[in-house]
C-alpha positions in Angstrom: 85.6 108.9 78.8 85.9 112.5 80.0 87.0 115.4 77.8 90.2 117.3 78.8 91.2 120.5 77.1 94.9 121.1 76.5 96.9 124.0 75.1 100.0 124.3 72.9 102.2 124.4 76.0 101.2 120.8 76.6 101.2 119.5 73.0 104.6 121.0 72.2 106.2 119.0 74.9 105.3 115.8 73.0 107.7 116.9 70.3 110.4 118.8 72.2 112.1 116.3 74.5 114.1 119.0 76.3 111.0 120.6 77.7 110.3 120.7 81.5 107.4 118.5 82.4 107.8 116.6 79.1 107.1 113.3 80.8 103.9 114.7 82.3 102.7 115.8 78.9 103.5 112.4 77.5 101.4 110.8 80.3 98.5 112.9 79.2 99.0 111.7 75.6 99.3 108.1 76.8 96.0 108.4 78.6 94.4 109.7 75.4 96.0 107.0 73.2 94.8 104.4 75.8 91.2 105.7 75.4 91.1 106.9 79.0 90.4 110.5 78.1 89.3 112.6 75.1 91.5 115.6 74.2 90.1 118.8 72.9 91.2 122.3 72.1 90.3 125.3 69.9 91.4 125.0 66.3 94.1 127.5 66.9 96.1 124.8 68.6 97.3 123.6 65.2 98.7 127.1 64.4 100.3 127.5 67.8 101.9 124.0 67.5 103.4 124.8 64.1 104.6 128.2 65.2 106.2 126.7 68.4 108.0 124.1 66.3 109.3 126.6 63.8 110.7 128.7 66.7 112.3 125.7 68.3 113.9 124.8 64.9 115.2 128.4 64.5 116.8 128.1 68.0 118.4 124.8 67.1 116.3 122.6 69.4 114.9 120.4 66.6 116.0 119.7 63.0 113.8 121.2 60.3 112.6 117.8 59.1 111.1 117.2 62.5 108.6 120.0 62.0 106.7 118.3 59.2 106.9 114.9 60.8 105.6 116.3 64.1 102.7 118.2 62.5 101.7 115.2 60.5 101.8 113.1 63.6 99.7 115.6 65.5 97.1 115.8 62.7 96.8 112.0 62.9 96.0 112.0 66.6 92.5 113.2 65.9 92.3 115.6 68.8 88.9 117.3 68.8 89.6 120.8 67.5 86.8 123.3 67.7 85.9 126.5 66.1 85.4 129.3 68.7 83.3 131.7 66.7 80.2 131.0 68.8 82.3 131.7 71.9 83.6 135.1 71.1 81.6 136.8 73.8 83.1 134.3 76.4 86.6 134.7 74.9 86.4 138.5 75.3 85.0 138.3 78.8 87.7 135.8 80.0 90.4 137.8 78.3 89.4 141.0 80.0 88.6 139.4 83.4 92.0 137.7 83.6 94.2 140.0 81.5 94.9 137.2 78.9 95.4 137.1 75.2 92.4 136.0 73.1 94.4 132.9 72.3 94.7 131.9 75.9 91.1 132.9 76.6 90.0 130.6 73.8 91.2 127.5 75.6 89.4 128.6 78.7 86.2 129.4 76.8 86.0 125.9 75.4 86.8 124.2 78.7 84.2 126.4 80.4 81.6 125.7 77.8 82.2 121.9 77.9 82.6 121.7 81.7 86.0 120.1 81.1 89.3 120.5 83.0 91.9 122.5 81.1 95.6 121.5 81.4 98.3 124.0 80.8 102.1 124.3 81.3 101.9 128.1 80.6 102.9 129.4 84.0 101.7 133.0 83.4 98.3 131.8 82.2 97.9 129.4 85.2 98.9 132.0 87.7 96.4 134.5 86.3 93.4 132.2 86.7 94.2 129.6 89.4 92.4 131.5 92.2 89.1 131.8 90.3 89.0 128.9 87.8 89.7 125.8 89.8 89.2 123.6 86.7 92.4 124.9 85.2 95.2 122.4 86.1 98.9 122.9 86.1 100.7 120.2 84.1 103.3 119.7 86.8 100.5 118.7 89.2 99.0 116.1 87.0 
């Protein structure tokens, strides 16, 4: 099984049915649940997921009770979440080289370290790296 790194833009689509490329994101999850791939991410994925769900609830996209259910379901998936402390130099380099937030660069740093593809649905992130980082994949192309 190969490791695939995902970001919150992919994971949130599992819980927000009105999202564009939601079916593609569910296909990634199905491949994980079917033991075809291993999913990984920096540990900040948990925080970004909770924050995204809270924002979605404030905007009336999901009921409040969905947040806790979704977060519990996410925790039970067992995605390999990794601390990035040992990768701070790589995070800083990637952030500067591609004009990205440290958050976005954290996903890239883990994927780069592991030699794994990184799947995102964050268009700004994808556009900023697609020329130089061919292992970054657009969810819509999966």
